[in-house]
N, C-alpha and C positions, 0 to 999 in steps of 0.2 A: 530265766532265759529271755523272756520278752524284753526286760529292761536292758540287758546287754545288747540286744539287737538294735534297740532304739538309740543307745549311745553310739554304736558304730555308725548308724545312719546319720546321726547329727554331726559326728566327726567328719564324715565324707562331705556333707553339705558345707561345713565350715572350710574344709580344705579346698573345695571347689570355688567358693566365694573368694578365698584368698588368692587362688590361682587366677581367677578372672580379674581381680583388682590389679594383680601384678602385671597381667597382660595388657590392661588398659593403660597403666603407667608407662609401660615399655613403648606402646604405640604412640602415646602423647610425646614422649621424649624423642622418638624417631621423627615425628612430624615437625617438632621444633628444630631438630638438626637440619632437616631438609629445607625449612624456611630460611634458616640462617645461611645455609649454603647457597640458596637462590639469591639472597640479598648480596652476599659477598661476590657471587658471580656477576650480578648486575653492576655492582660498584666497580669491579675489575674491568668490566666491558666499557663503561662510560668514562672512567677515569675521574680526575678531580673536577668539581663543578664550582662555579662562582655565582653568587647571588646577584641577580640583575637588579639594578636600581629602578625604582618606579619612575616612569617618564613624567615630565612636567606637563600638567594638564591645565588649560585655562579654565577659570571659574566662570561659567556662563550663566550662573543663577541670577535672576533679575533682582535688583535691589528693591526693597519695599518703597512705595512712594512716600514722600515726606508727609508727616501728619498734617491734616487740614487745620488751619487756624480757626477752629470753630468759634472760640470765644471772641476772637477779633471780628469774625463775620457777624456774630450776634450783636456786638457792640456797634458795628457799622450800620446794621439794619435798624437798631434802636435809634441811632443818631439820625438816620434818614427819616424815621417815623416822627422824630421830634422836630423836623424841619417845618415848623408852622409858619404859615404866611401871614404877613401883616396886611395883605391886600384883600382879604376876604370881606365881602360885603355882607354884614350881618343884619342890615336894617330890615330885610324881609324875613329874617328868622326869629327876631325878638318880638315878644309881646309887650308893647309899650302901653300898658294900662297905668294905673296910678303907681305901680311898682314894676320896674323892669323885670322880665323873666324870659326864659328860653326852655323849650322842650322839644325833644326829637319827634319827627313825624311818627304817628302811631301811639305816642305817649299821651294819655288823657290829661285833661285840664285839672282833674282832681289831684294828680301827682304834684303839680306845681302848687296847688292850694295847700296840700299837706306839707310840702317842703317849706312853704312860707310860714305855716303855723307851728313848725318845729316837730312834725311827726317823726322825722329822723333826727336824732341827736347828733350834734357835731362831734366827730371822733378825732379829727386832726385839723390843723390849720397851717397856713403858710402866709408870711408877711413879706410882700415884695418891695416894701419901702426901701429906698436907697439903692436899688439895683438899676443898672442901665437896661435899656430895652432888650438887648441880646441876652444879657444875663438873666433877666426876668423870664424871658421866653424859655430858655433852657431849664431854669429852675422849676418853672411851672410844669413843663412837660414831664420832667423826672418825678416831681411830686405827685402828679396825677397817676402816672404809670405805677409807681411803687405803692401808692395807697390802694389802688385797685388790686394789685397782686396780693396784698395782705388782707383782702376781703373787706376793706373799709368802704362803707356806703356813702357817708356824708362828710364833707370837708368844707372849711371856710377859707376863702382866698381874699386876703387884704391887699388891695391895690392902691388905696388912698383916694382922697378927694381932689388931689391936685392943688391944694391950697399953697403949697410951696413951689409950684412950677411957674415958669414965666407965663404971665397972662392969666394965672389961676386956672389953667386948663388941665384937667385930669388926663395926662398923657397915657398912663398905663391902663386906665379904666377901659377905654375903647379897645385897646390891644388885647387885654385879658379876655374880653368877650369874644374877640375874633379867634384867639387861640383855643379857647374852651370849646367852641362849636366844632372845631376841627378834630378834637380828641374823641375817638370812638368810645372811650370809657365813660364819657359824660352823657348822662341821661337828660338832665335838666339842671338849670340854676336859676336862682332868684336873687334879687337885691336883699341884702341882710336887713334884719330889723334894727332899729336905732340902737338897741342895747348890744347888738353884735357888730356894729360898725356902720350901719346905715348905707348911705350911697358910696361909702369907701370900701365896701366889701361885698362879696358874693357868697352865697351858700350853694354848694354844688352837690348834686346827687350822682353817684357813680353806678355803673352797671353791676349787678351781682356777679360774683365769681362763679363760673361753671363748676359743677361737681368734679372734683379731682384736679382742677386746674391750679388751685391754690397750693396743693401739695407738690405738684410738678414744678411750680415756680420756685 
């Protein structure tokens, strides 16, 4: 008897759940019909509609400024830096002992002595033979600047003894001395040893490159 009662109770629960589900579906269908009727009523009230075209609007966004000619500016600055004067008086800057030499203020005499003795080996050289004065000035400035950027410490500059010049006067020799003292990269220079060109060349010591500057260059 207990089993039969349980079955009856279970059937009632199933019937009740089915009735509830049916009622929910009916309510949902009724709500959908009401929404459709409301939409139809609104459309009937407003009639046909036409999509408005978007108005033409002026573009007021600021245009980006043209890119700065950075490389051009750098080249111009380098060219200005290479504007070495021929009128600099170096007579008070040179040590005219038995061998001509130059050293920056604050640079010890021992630096010149070591340079003269070959303490720093010559890593690169430039020969200015055959160049006009303006060509030699530009070439020398570029040579010193690039050598310094690459971390080179000691270079040789051959200017000649002037034996082929009118009056046997070494035209470039004095000018090269003037140009070199104006280059901030130059620490000191001495007249070359006879085996390195003697009075026709200079051995030049350059500033060391600051840490990190060589990589940036």
